N, C-alpha and C positions, 0 to 999 in steps of 0.2 A: 596385452596392453593394460597399463594401469592408468586410471583416471583420478587425478587429485580432486578430492571433494572437501569442502569446508563448510562447517556450520557456524553461522554468525548470529549472535544476539544483537539485534538492531533496535534503535529507539530506546536505549536504556543506559544507565550509568551503574547498574548492578548486575552481577552474574545471575543467570537463570531468570532474568526478567525480560521485558520488551517483547519483541517478535522475532523468533528464530527463522532464518532462511538458510537453505543449502545453496552452495555455489560450486559449480563444476567448471574447470578450465579445460577447454578442448584444444589440444595441440593439433588434432586432425579432425576431419569431418566425421560426424557421428551418424550412424543410420537413423533415419527419421523416427522410427518407432522406439528407439532406445531412449530418446528424451523423456517420453511419457513413462516408460518402464522404470527409469531411474527416479523420476519424480514420485512415482507411486511407491517405490521402495524407500525413499527418504521420508515420505509421509509427513512432510511439513506443509504449511499453507502454500509456500512457493519454493521451487527450486530454480535457480538461475543458471543459464549456460552461457559462458563467455567464449566467443570464438574469434580467431584471427580473421581479418578481412583480406589479407594478402599473404602469399607464401613467405615473404621476407619479414613479416611482422614477428615480434616476440613480446611476451607479457611484461618484460622489464623496461624496454625502451619505447615501445609504441604507445601512442596516446589515443587511438581510436579503435574500438572493437565492436563486434556484433554482440547483441544481448537478447536472449529469449527467456521467458518465464513460463513455468508449468506448475499448476496445482497437481495434486494426486489424480485429478480427473481429466484435465484439459489444459491447453495452452491459453494464456490470457494476454491481452494487448498491453497491459501496463501493471507494474508492481513497484511501489516506492521502496518498501523495506528491503526487497531483494536486490534492487539497484544500489541502494546504500551498502548492502552487504558485499556486493560485487566490487564496488569501489574500495571498500575497506580491505578486502583480500588483496587487491592489486597494489594498493598503497602500502599496506603494513605487513603483509606476509610475503608478497612477491617483490616488494621494494621497487615498485615502478617509479621512475625518476621524474615523471612529469608532475606539474602542479595541478593540471586539469585533465580530466579524462572525458572522452565523448563516447557515448554508446549509441549505436544505430539499432533502432528497435521498431516494432510495429506501431509505436506512437511517435515516431520521428526520432530526431537526435536529442538525447538527454545528456547533460553535463554534470559532472561531480568535481568539486574543487576542494583542495586541502584547506582546512581552517585550523586555527591555533588549538581549538578544543573539540575538533570533530571534523565533519565533512559537510560541505554545503552542496545540496542537491537541487537542481532546477528541474521542475516538472511542468507539464502543460497545465493551463488553467482552463477548466471546463465550465461553461455557463449552464445555468438551469432555467427551466421554463415552468410556469404554473401547470399543475396536473389536476385534471378533473377527479375529484374524490370518488365519484361513483364508478369510475373505470378501474380503480384499484381498491375499492372498499373491501372486497373479500380477502385480498392479500394482506391488507393492514390489520383487519380484524383477526385473521388467522394468526398473524405474528404477535400482536400485542393486545388483543381483546378489546376491551372498552376504554383503554387508555386515551386520554384526551389529546387530540391532535390540533395544532395551531396552524400548520402550513404544510403543503405537499408540493414538491418540485420534482421534475424529471430532467435528467441529463441524457439527451439522445446520443451524444458522442461516446459516453461510457456505458449507457444502458443501466444507469444507477437511479434508484428511486430514493429521494431524500424526504424523510418524514420528520418534521419538527414537532416535538411534543410541546404541550402547553407550558407557558412561562410560569404557571403556578407550581410546577414541579421543581424539586431541587436535584442537585447532582446525585445524591444518594438514591433517589428514585430510579434514575436511568441506570445506575450501576447495578442495582438489585433487581431490575425488571426481568421477569422470566419471559424470554422470547421463544416462541414456538417456530422452529425452522424445519421441523420434520415434515410438515404438510405443505410447505410453500411450493414445492415442485409440482404438486398436483393442482394447486390453486392457480399458479402462474406458469404456464407451459407454452406460451406463445413465442418466447424468445425476446420479448420487449424488455423484460427486467432481468438483469444478471447480478444485481447487488442491491441490498437494502441498507440505507444509512438512517440510523435514528440519532437525532441531535437535539440539543437543548441549549438555550441561551445561558451564558455564564453568569456567575454571581460576583458581587464585590469581594475582594480578597480578604479584607480584614487583616488579621495577623499572618495569613498564609498568602501564597502567590495567587493573584487573580487570573482566571481564565476567561477568555471571551466566549468560548462555547465548549460543550462537551459532546462526545459522540461515541457510538458503537457501530460496527459494520458486520453485516451478515451476507454470505454469498453461497448458499447451498447449491445454487444453479451451476457453480463451477467446482463443487466438491469441498467447499470450506464453510462449515456451519457458522463459525464466527471467527473473524480475523482480529486478533487483539489490538494491533496498531497497524494502520494501513495508510501508506502515502497516497495511493490512487484515490481513495475516498476523500482525502483532504484536498485533492486537486479539484473536487466538486464542492466540498464544504467551504473552502476558502473563497471561492467565487460567490457563494450564497451569503456567507456571513459578512464579507467585505461590503456587499451592497446593503445588507440589513443594518449593520452597525456604522456604516460610513467611515470605516477604518482601513488603513493600508498595512499597519503593523498589528499583528494579533498573536495571542498564545492560545493553543488548544490543550486539551487534557493530556495528550501524550508528551507534553513538554516541548512541543514544536514552537519555534519562533518563525512567524510568517512575514514575508515582505512581498509586495505585489508590484509588478510592472505589467508586462503582457503575459507573464508566466508566474508560476508559483515558485517561490524561493524558500526552501526549507533548510534551517540550520539544525543539524542532527548529530547525535552521538551514537557510538557503538561501543561494545565492550569486549565480548569474549569470542575468540575464533578457535574452533576445533578443527583438526585436520585428520581426514581418513582417506583411504584409497580404495577404489573399486577395481577389481580385476575383471577385465573384459576378455 
């Protein structure tokens, strides 16, 4: 049996940029342990597995599919860039005829729609709650040392810790910040935190495009030291910064355009799709 595998550069308009994800189309049921073995072999932050929901479904005509995501270490409940990659493969490689695709996932039903210059992806919007600094003091100091922190929030739905750095810092500070992820598993091993978001308020654009906020995302608890661009983290960031800034339309550093209703609406781009086959 040959499994078609695709590697997609998501969240970018340039080759070899953005965040790559692997996408696997499953014509037949796959042994459960093979998902993790394939994800480990692909060794990208996420590998997505698209499956048919009914025996009569096909990847060209059907509009609803099952979707799972695996890091090299474990299955995760949500991944934005691998969902975008999955939609891109179906729309542009498999030539799916539908204008909207629905994915049945651990995070509920997610939709991806064709757009003139990319794909529009709808993700859940997850609220955050104030987090006592003393409960996560060791984690934060291990990760970023004595860096000044302005706010700390926790998302119980995603088990992500959002740390807002002081507004006195500029974008370059966050981009160049050395984050120690090697020891985080020893410091936080209770299972409460599965991802660390560092974020910073945006600056006026001047002659360049203005961004409402900047961010970086770290998830060593699921085998990803740093994820370069992640949709799932923005499902948390969007809720936080929308409240902080009082805005419904925003731009983030990944070039995302955000709109808010009861969910997060991301207008996204993808570029390169590579095709390989795994022999089983």
